[in-house]
N, C-alpha and C positions, 0 to 999 in steps of 0.2 A: 504494500500500500504506500503510495507516494506521499500523501499528506494525510493528516488525521484531523486534529481539531481545525487546522487551517482549511479543510474542505467541509468542515462540519462533519466530515466523516470522522470526526472525533470518534466516531463510532461506526464509521463505514466498516461494516462487516466485523465488529467486535462487540464484546459485552463489557459493560462498565460495572465492576464489582469492587468493593472496598477490601482493605486488608493487605498487609505486606508480609508479615510473618518473619521468621528467623532466616538467617543466611543459609538456606538449604536449597539444593538444586531443584527439588520437587516443588518448593514454594515458588521459585523463579519461573519454573515451567508453567505452573498454574496461572501465575500473573500474566505471562506472555500469551497463554491460550485465551485469556479473557481480553487480550488487547491492551493490558495495562503496561504499556511499553516503558513509561518513565519509571514506575516502581520496579518492573522486572529488570531493567538495566542496572539499577542500583543493587539489586539482590545478586544478579549474575556477577557484578563486579566484586562483591564480597566473596562469593564462592570461588571465583577465579583467583583472587589473591590468596586464598587458603590452600590452593592446589600447588604445593611447592615441591612435592617429591618427584623423583625421576620417573617412577612407575605411573605417575598421574598425568604424564604428558598428553596421552591420547584424550583423556577426559578434559584436560585443559583446552585442547583444540575445539572440542564440542562446545564447551562453555563460551569460548571466545567467539565462535560462530553465532551462537544464540544472542550473545550480547551485541554483536555487530548488527544482527537483525533488528534489535530494539532501536539502536542508534539510527539505522536506515529509516525506520518508520517515524522517528522523531526528527528526521532531516538534519541530523548532526553528522554531516558527511566526513569531516576529518576524523572524528572518533570512530565512525563506521569503518573507514579505510584502515585505521590502525588495528581494529579488532579483527577484520577479515584477514589482514596480513598475519596476525598472530595465529589465527585458525589454520591458515595454510602452513605456517612455520611448524606448528605442532601436528601436522599430518592429517588435518580434517579431510575425510575422504570424498565429500560431495563436491563435484566440480562447480556447483553453483557459487561456491566461495569466490572463484575467479571471476565469474560473471558479475556478482554484486560488488566485488572489489573494483572492477572496471567501471560500474555505474557510479560508485561513490567517488572514485578518483576523477571521473569526468565531471561530477558535480562540484569538485574542488577546482576544476579548471586545469588539472594535471593530465593533459591530453595524451602525451606520449606514453607515460606509465599506464594510462587507462587502455590504450590500444594494445599494449603488451599483455595486460591482464585478459582482455577480450580474446586475444589470439591464443593464450594459454587455455582458455575455456573452449574455444573452437577445436583445439587439438585433442581435447579429452571428451567433449560432449557435443557431437555434431547435431544432436536433436534440437538444440536451442540456437541453431545457426542464424536464423533470420533476425532474432533480437540482438545477437552479438554483432552481426554485420551492420545492423542499423546503428549500434553504438559506435563501431569503428568509423562508419561514414559520418556520424555526428561529430566525432572528435576531429576528423579531418576538415569537415565543413566549418567547425568552430574556429579552427586556426586561421582559415581564410577570412571568416567574418570579422574576426578581431583585427585583421590587417585592413579591412575595408568597412569601417562602421558606417551606418546610415547617418543622416543629418538630424535625427531625433536628438533632442536634448532632454536628459533624464535627471531629475533631482529628488532627493529625499523630501517628502512632504512632512516636515518636522512638526508642524502645527497639529496634524491629525494623529501622530504616532505616540504611543505610550511605551513603557518599558517592557511590555509583553507583545503579543501578536495583534496586529491590526491588518485587515485584509479585505478583499472583495468589495471595492467601492462601487457605488451606483448612484447616479443622479436621479432625483425624484421625477423630474419632468423637464420639458424643453426650456424652462426658465433658467435652469442651471444654477439656482441659488440655494439648493439643499443637496448635500452629499451624504448618503447613508453608507455605512460600512460595518463590518463585523469586528469585534474587539474582545480581547481577554484581559483588559486592564484590571487593576486591583479594585476598581469601583463598580464592577459589574454586579448584577443581581446574584444572590446566592453566596454562601460562605465556603462551600466544598470545592476542593481542588480536584482536577481530573487525574485519575490514576494513569491515564494515558500520557499526558503531557506534563503534568506537574503544575499546570496553570489553572486559573479559575475558568469556569465554563463560560462560553462566549455569549455575548449579547449584541444587539443591534444599536448602534449609536449614530448620531447625525451631527453634522456641522452646517451652519447656515451663514449666508452673507448678510452683512448689515447694510444700512442705507448707502454707505460709500462703496459697496461692492467688495468689502473685505471679509474673508472667512473668519468666523468666530470659533472659539474653542469648542470641541465636540462635547455633546452631552447625550445621555440616554434618550432613545426615542420615546416620545410620549405615548401613554396608553398602556395597554395590557400585553405588549409583545413579549417582553423579557421575563423569563422564569428561572428556576434553578436548573433547567435543562440548557442544552446548547441551542442557540438560535443564531441564524446568520445566512449569508449567501443569498442575496435578495434580488428581486426584479420588480418592476412596476408596470401596471397597465398604462397605455399611452396617455390617459387622462390623469395619472398619478393618484387615483382613488383606491386602487387595489394593489396590495403588496403580496407578492409570492415569495415565500421564505422557506429555508430549510430548517428542520428541527430534528435533533437527535433525541428521541423519546426513550426514556429509561423506565423499565418496569422490573420489579424484583424477580430474580430467578429466571430471567430471560435475556436474550441478546438485545442490545440496543438497536432500534430500527431508525434509519434515516428516512424521513418523509418530507413531502412538500405540503405546506399549509398556505392559507390565504388569510389576509387581514384587511379590513375596510377602514378608510380614513374618514373621520368626521370631526370637524372643528379642530384640525391639526392633531387629533389623537387617533391612535390605532386600536382597533377592536381586538378582542381575544382571538388568536388564530384558530382557524378551522381546517381540518385535514382536507386536502384536495385529492380525491380518489382518481388514480390513474388506471390501475388494473386491479383485478381480484388477487393478484400475486402478493402475498403477505411476507414472503421470505426474502424478496429482493429489496434493494435500497434505491431511493429516488431522491436526488438533490440537485443543487445548482440551477434553479429555474431561471429562464430567460425568455421574456415575452417579445415576440416579433414587433417591429415598429407599427404594423397595421393592426395589432391586437388579435390576430387570427390564430397564431400558433404559440404553444408553450414548448420551448426547447429545454431539455434537462439531461442530467447524467444519471446512469443507472447501470447496475451489474446484472440486470434481468437476463434470462435465457434468450438466445437468438441473436446475440451480439457477436463481436469479433474477438472477444477476450478482454479481461480486465474490465474497466469501466468504459462504456460507450456513450455517445451523444445520441439522444432520441428526440422526437417531437410528437406532439399530439394537438389536435385542434381544440381550441378553448370553447367553441360553441356547440360542437357535437362530438364529444370524445369517443363515443362508441364506434369501434372499427376504424379509427383514424390514427392509430399508433404506428409510427414509422421510425426505423433505424436510419440514420443519415448515410449509412453505406460505407463501402470500402475506401472511398477517396478520403473520408474524414477519419473513420475508426480503424484502429490497428489492434494487434494482440496486446498492446500496452494500454495505458489509461488516457482517455480523452475526456477532459473535464472543463468546467467553467465556460460554457457557451455564452456568447454575447452577440445578439443580432443588431448590427448597426444599421443595415438596410435590409429589405426583404430578400435580397440575394447576396448579402455580404455578411459573413459569419467570422467571428473571432473566437478562438478557443485555445486551451492549453493541452499539451500532450507530451508524454515521454516515449511514445511509440513511433512518432515521426523523428527523423534525424534532426538533432539539435545540439545546442551547446552543453546541455547537461540538465538533469532534473526535468522540471516542466518548462517548456518553451511556449511562447505565445505565437500562434499561427493565424494568418489571414487567409480566408477561403472565400472565393467568389463562385457563385453558381453559374455554370456554363449553359449555353443553349442546348447542348447535348444531354443535359441532366446531371452531368458529373460536376465535380468541384475542382477548381484550380487552387492548390494549397501552397502558401509561401510562408517561410519563416520570417518573422519581423526583424531578425538580425540584431546586432549590437548597436546601441546600448540598451534597447528595450529588453532584450534577452541577455542572460548571463549564464554562467555555469551552474547557478543555483536554480531554485524554483521561481518561475515568473508566471503570473496567472491573474485572473480576475480583472480584465481591462474594461474600462468604460470611457466613452468619448464625450467631450463637451463640445466646444465650438471649434469647428474645423479639425485640423489634425492635432488635437490636444486633448488631454484628459488625465486619468489616473489608472494605476494598476498596482498590484502587490507583488512583493518579492522578498525572499529571505537571504538575498545577497549580503555579504559582509556581516553576517550574524552567526557566530559560531554556535549559538544555542539552537539555531534553526528557527528562530522567531521571524514572523513576517512583518513587513512594514509597508506603508503606502508610499508610492512614488508618483510624482507628476511627470508628464512627458509632453513635449510640443515639437512639432516639425516647423522650424522657422521658415517664413516666406523666403524664397530664393531672391537674392538681390542681383538681378540681371539688368544691366544698363548698357546703353551705347552713348558714348560721349566723344567729343572731338572739337575741332576748330573750323571756322569758315574763314578762309584766307583769300587774298587776291594773288595774282601771278607773281607779285613781289614778296609773297609770304607775309603780308601785312594783314592784321585782323579786319574783317568786314563786319562792322557793327550792325546789330538789329536785323540780321538775316532771318528769313522765314524758312523753317525746316519742316517738311511733312514726311511722315513715315507710315507706310501702309504694309500690313502683314497679310499673308495668305490665310490667317485665322480670322480675317474680317476686321481686325483692328485698324484704326485710322487716327493717327495723332498729328497734331500741328502745334508748333510753338515758335517763339522768337528766340534767336540767339542773343547772347548778352553783348554789352558794349565791347568787351574784349574778344568777341568772336566765338566764344565757347558755347556749347549746348550739351544737353543730356536728356535721355529718354529712358523710361523703364521698358523692359522687354519680357517676352515669354520664351520658354525653352522650345527648341525645335521648330521655330517659325521662320519662314522665308520672308524677308523684308525688302521693300524698295524705298529708298530715301531720295528726296529731292530738296535741294537747297537753292535759294535765290535771294537776291537783294536788289534794291533800286540802283540802276547804273551798271548792273552785272548780268551776265548770262546765267541761266540755270545750270546746275550740275547734278548728276544722278549717281547713286551708289546702290549696289545690291549685295546682300549677304544673307546667310542663314545662321541663326543662333544654334549653339550646341545643344544636344539633348542631355548632356551630363548633369546630374543633380548637384551642381556646385555653384557658388556665387561667381559671377563673371562680369567684367566690364570690358566691352568691346570698344575699340577706338577707330573712328573713321573721320578723316579730315576732308573737307571740301575745298578745292581750289577754284575760285570763280574768275572767269575771264571778264575783263572790263569791256564795256560797250563804247567808252569814250577815248580809249588810248590803245596803242598796239600791245599785243600780247605775245611775248617771246615763246617759241616752241623749242624746248631744249632737245638735244640728242637726235637731231636730223643731220645725217652725214652723207657726203658725196665723195666720189673718187676725185683725186687731185685733177684740177683743171677740167672737170667734167660736170655735166648736169645729171648724171645717172645716180639715182638714190641707192644707197647701200642697204642691205637687208636689215641691219640693226636699227634702221630708222623707222621700221614698221610700228613699233610700240608707240612712239611719239605721234606718228601720223594717225594711228587708230584712235588716239585720245581726241584728235580734232574731229574725226568722224563721229565719235560719241557726243561731243559738244554740239555738233550740227543736228544730230538726231534729237538731242534733248531740247534744242531750241529751233524748231522747224520753221520759225517765222523770220530768221535772220539770213542776211547775205553777208559775205565777207570778202575782203581783199587778202590774198595770200602773197606776202612780200618777202623777197630774198635780198640780202645785203652782203657786200663783200668787204674786205679790208682795204687799206690804202694803196696796196701794190697794184701795178698795171695801169693801163690807160683807162680813161673814163669810158670810151666806147667799148673796150673789151669787157670791163666789169659790168656795164649795163647789159650787154648781150649775155654774159654768163649768168648773171643773177636772174634775168628774165627766163632763160631756159630752165634754171633750177626751180623758179616759182611755178613754171608750167609743169614740171615733173611732179610737184606736190599736187597740183590741181588734177593732173591725170590720175594720180593714185586715189584721190578722194572720189573722183567720178567712178573709178573701178569698184569702189565700195558702196555705190548706190546713191551718192550725193548728186543732185541735179546740177547740170553745168551752169544754168542761169543763176545759181546761188553763189557762184565762185568767180573771182576775178584775179588773174595772176598779175604780179607787178614786180619787175626787177628794178631796184634802186641803185645797184652798184655800190659805190663808196660815197654817195651823195648825202646819206643820212647817218652820220656817225652816232654811236650809242651814247646816251647820257647815263652816268652811273646812278643807279637807284639804291634804296636802302638795302635791298637783298644783295645786290652786287657788292656794295660796300662791306657787308658782313662777310661775303664769300671771298672778296679780294680786298683786304684791309689796306693794301698799298694805294688804293684810290679812296677818295672821299665822295660822299653823295653830292651830285651836281656836276662832277667833272664831265666835260664833253670830250669824247675820244676822237677828235678830229686830227687831221694829218699834222698840223702845227703842234698840237699838244703831245701827240704820241712820239713825234720825232725827237723831242727833247728829253724823253725818258731813258733810263738805262736800258741796255739791250734786252735783258731778261724781262723787263716790264713791257717793252714794246711788243714782244711776242704775245704776252697775256692780253694786251689791249687789242691787238689784231684779232686774236681769238674771240674776244667779246664782240667785236664789230661784225665778224662773220656769223650771221644769224638768220633765222627764219622767223617771221612774225605773221600774225593775222590781225586784221582790224575789221571791226563790225562796220558795214556800210549802211545797212538798213535793218529795221526790226519789224517791218510790215509785209514781208514776203508772203505771197499766197500762190499756191500751185493751181493753175487752171487746167 
């Protein structure tokens, strides 16, 4: 049995009787048979310590194994591992010692030793191969999950937790201002401690929010819910007026039965619980109720016949229970235990299991109903799951809520934890600049996604902008400003679940002044375009496609060398080569005008050029007189700057007829 009081299976399949007796093996065995694991573990410990003779080694191994079994049921994994190891050391013959050692080591997060123990078990007892192989798979999966945790943020919900076990939280209704949970704190109803766990019997408590939305300290649920028995593991009807709860009912000289009860709310008080009849089977146990969001189904955990082994998840209709009992089937249930169902949506189930491969103990799984009728089951991963028991999840607003876990508690006590999946912070930001790399203030940026999104905003005075994005969406962005041509960018955001900031800069071409096109190259003394010029030329094609209403002059300039006539002719031919390339790419001829200026228009140094070539200052005109007075190495740089290709907007009202 994986959990006891924590399941309210405080009594799942056990009898609660009093008495401890002397440190005799027969007394310990009787306590264990009744499911009094806490008392039995103490008695076995005394017996074990008294077996000191060499001839008592075999008996010492038997006692160590039974003591380990008690610790296993109490979720004291470290103590269980040590006791199983002692049982093996003293020659305990049952190979299950290796199997349970693997389980307890896995629950401690000691995955490599756990794999070794499982393999030892497989070598001696192939009958339990499926469970052992699942354990090995879980250990290997766990190591990978720890390397790649999910984005969930998990924190100890200290306000709700006591020094004992607190578990199985559940919101009352959609207002999310009342959180109920099960507790064994020292203030619960009843004075008797459980012989199973050593703690007081569990009650149902509640915490509420005040007017400021702050959670208040928990208190016992009002009304007649709590008794000297164990109550807990609850769910509510959609309107919050009916509570479904688990109760471990004890009667003298008989096993304790775990059953589902209902209670009605009136004036914030809960009525005396009434047993909810599921079947005529009085030998099986029924617990962990979970009402579907539409109020039609009650999901629950039971060991009744017809399941897949251990405890299974079943469901029954609430309005016509006769003949509607269903096992959720092999996709959900395994030979292990499937417990704590929670229906978030009518086709979205959360539950805990030690039968599916996981990190150790109980893990929380998410299962979605498929059109085929099967379920797609996914482990919720780290940090929601740990090597310990993780169970009893409930969701509040969005991807947030609470669950319970006995992680980091050597006594095996459970505590409530909050979880939240933070919103991904995916943005795109950048600058809008002109061709001289100066900021273009107050640009208008529009971004359209193939998910139907459409955003529009103004850039800042410094040219910067930023937009929020969604994962895995293809976007088209368009930037424009008064006095400039539009520019377009396309990209697709990543699908990875990580924060990301994409950077895209827009370079806008001026309408009122020439725009230099860098990286256009010709062979020496020729007008033939070199292949490496294509990237720059294609950028002009894109500008013309993004601005279909403009016509341009494509101008070519030379340096100071050669005759005026020769340079005019060469630059004209080079400008025509660019025009021919643009036409070959689908740009209409009547939008383009070639112009060769030779050396007649020397370049004036801009801010960008001054940053790139600090040998010059902004405003310097690189005419023949200025350049000829420069040192030889600067003359070559000046000549290079003058050898350029530019385009100038001629009109912005072009229409194709």
